[in-house]
N, C-alpha and C positions, 0 to 999 in steps of 0.2 A: 925911334925904336930900331934896334938892329934887325936887318932883313933875315927872315928865317931861312934855314938850309936843311933840306931833307936828304937822308941817306937810307937806301934800302939795304937791310942786312940779310933778310930772308924773304923770298927764296934767292939762292945764289944764281947769278946769271949763267945760263947754260945747263941748269939742273934738269934731270928727267924724273918723272913720277909715273907709276902705274898702280892699278888697283883703285880702291875707293877711299884711300886715306886723304884727310884734309891736308892742305898745303899751308905751312906757316907763312904769314905775311907780317914781317916785323921791320920797323924802321926807327931811326933816331932823328930827333929834331934838334938843331942848334938854333937857339933863340927862344923867345917866349911863345907858348902855345895859346896865349890869351887872345880871344877873339877870332881864332882860326877854325876853319872847318876842313876835315881831312877826308879824302875820298880815294879809294883804290879802284883801278880800272884794269880790265883784261880785254884784249882784242878779240877774245873768243867767249865773251860773256853772253850766253844764249838767253839769259833773262833780262838783258838790257832793254830799256825803253827810251823813248825820246825824253821823257821827264826824269828818268833815273838810269843813266848809263853806267853808274858806278856799281861795284860789287856790294859794298856796305850801305845798303839803302836806308836802314833804320837807325844808324848811329854814325854821326860825322864828328864825334868828339875825339880828343887826343887818345882816348882809350883804344881806339881802333889801330893805333900804331903797333899794337901787339895783338894779333888777331889770326884767325885761320879761315880758309875758304876752300871749297871743293875743287875749283878749277877743273870741272868734270869733262869739258869738251875735248875730244881727241884733237891734238894738234899742238903747234907752237904758239904759246901765249905771250904777247907783249904786255908786260906789267908796268903800270904807271901809278905813282902815288902823287896826288896833288893836294896842296893846302892853300886856301884863300880866305880872305876875311869877309867874303860874301858867300852865302850858302846856295843862292839861286844860280841857275844856268841860263836865265833869260838874258837878252842883250843888255838891258839896263843894269843888271847885277854885274855882268862881266865888265862893263865899261867903268863901273864904280870900284873895282878891286884896287886896293892900295897896297896890300901886303900879300905876297904869294910865294910859293916855292913848288918845285916839281922834281921828282926823281924817277929813274927808270926810263923806259922807252926802247926803241929799236936802233941797232947800229945801221949805218955809220953815224947818223945824226946825233944820237944820244952819247953824251960824254961817259956816263956810267950806265950802260944798257942793262935791261933785265928782261930776258926772253927765256922762258922755261917750257918744257915739253911734257905734255900729258900723253901717255902711250896707251893704245888699245889695239889688240889684234883680234880681228873678226873676219871669218870667211863666210861668204854668201854662197859661193859655188866652189867646192861641194858643200852643201848644207848639212849632210849626214855622212856617216861612214858607209863604205861599201860601194860607192859609185865608181863606174868604169870610165876610164879615159884612154883615148887612142894615142899611140905614140906619134902618129903623123899629124894629128890635129886635135888639140885640147884647149879648153877655156877655163880659166880660174877667175873668180871675182872676189874682191876683198875690200874692206872699208878704207876710204880715203880720209885724210884730215878734214875737220869740219868746214874749213873755209877754202878747200882746194878749188872749189868752183863757186860762182855767184850767178844769180839770175841776170840774164841779158836785158838791160833796160830798153833796148830797141826791139826786142822780140819776146813778148810775154810767154812764159812757159818754157823758154829755152835757157840753157845754162852754158856759161863760158868759163874758161880758166880765170881764177882770181890771181892775177900776177902779183898784186901787192902782198898777198899771203905767201905765195910761192917764193918770193925773194927772201923771206925770213924763215921759211920752213927749215927746221933742223932735224927732221925725222926721216929715217930711211926704212925701207921694207925689203924683206928677202923671202923668196919662196925656195924651199928645198924638198927634194924627193929622195928618200932613203929606203932601201929594201926593208920590209918588216922583219923583225927577228934580230939575229946577231948583226953587229956592225959589218957593213960591206962597203968600204970606201970606193971600190972599183966601180960600183953601180949606183953610187950616190952622186947627186948633181944639184947645183944651185941653178935657178932660173934667173938670169940677169934682169933687173927691173930698172928701167929709166923712167922715173915717175913722171917727168915732164912730157914724155912722149907717149905714155899710156893712155888708152881710151878711158873715159869716165862717163858715168851715167847717174841719174837720180832714181832712187827707189826707196820706199819707206821713209821719206823725208830726210834721206841721207845721200851723200855722194859716195859712189863705189868705183874702184878701178876694175878694169877688165883686161886680163892678159890672154892673148890667143896666139897659138903657134904650135910648132912641132916640139916635142920634148927633147932634151939633150940626148945626144947619140949614145951615151953610155948607160942610159936608162933602159932596162930590159923589161920583158913582160913579167907580170906577177903582182904580188901584193906589196904595196908601198905605204910608207907614212909620208903624207904631205904636211909640211910645217910652214906657217907664216910667222916670221919674226919681225917685230917692230922695234926699232932702236932709236935712241936719242938721249942726249945728256948723260952718256956713260952707263946707261941701263937699257934693259930690253924686256919684252914680254912676248909670249908665243901662244899659238893655238895650233892644234893638229887635227888631221882627219886620216882615217885609214881608207886607202883607195886601191883600185885594181887597174894596172896598166895593161892594155891589150895591144897586140901588134896591129 
């Protein structure tokens, strides 16, 4: 029997998504689907368990080659589609696989990678409008991608950078301060963010970035709009707060 070949058609490698819309997962199979079990995987599947790491837990049939999933976790998802003639993932089942195919994965190892970006902009500090920030020393906190950090296996309760995730991260973040009211480019400023160098911490079962420092020199005292823009895959999403900058 001819070896099966899988090709992921949707989502397109490098695509970005925001909001709550489902993401189309579509693939084509070259060869017979007879006797094969199909499973979609995401590197950011919060519902994954040891027994069921796949996204499509309840249906492993060929019908799942045209499907949709939320891919709700904020971050860059590595998408993999696998087909095998054994449904189990125990060692005995894996050793007895005779027909298989796989598509997707992360670059540079994957020939035809599939990494997509779910965007979410969320500010923790300031949490509400009207908070006051000093020009000389301010702190902003905002949500990091879901796997930006991982628990340190050597120190329970401590978290360290997840370098594996950071290597494939395709999401950027930007903070901007603009005077409230009419556009005023003279006193508008971006705050540069080097994500790898930013402090991070855990709160509410999530990882957050913390930026601390003096505000850009062209920012004056007064009412400002602070915006956090999250970009990836050619799209972006933003959240804003109204703040007061004090000398």
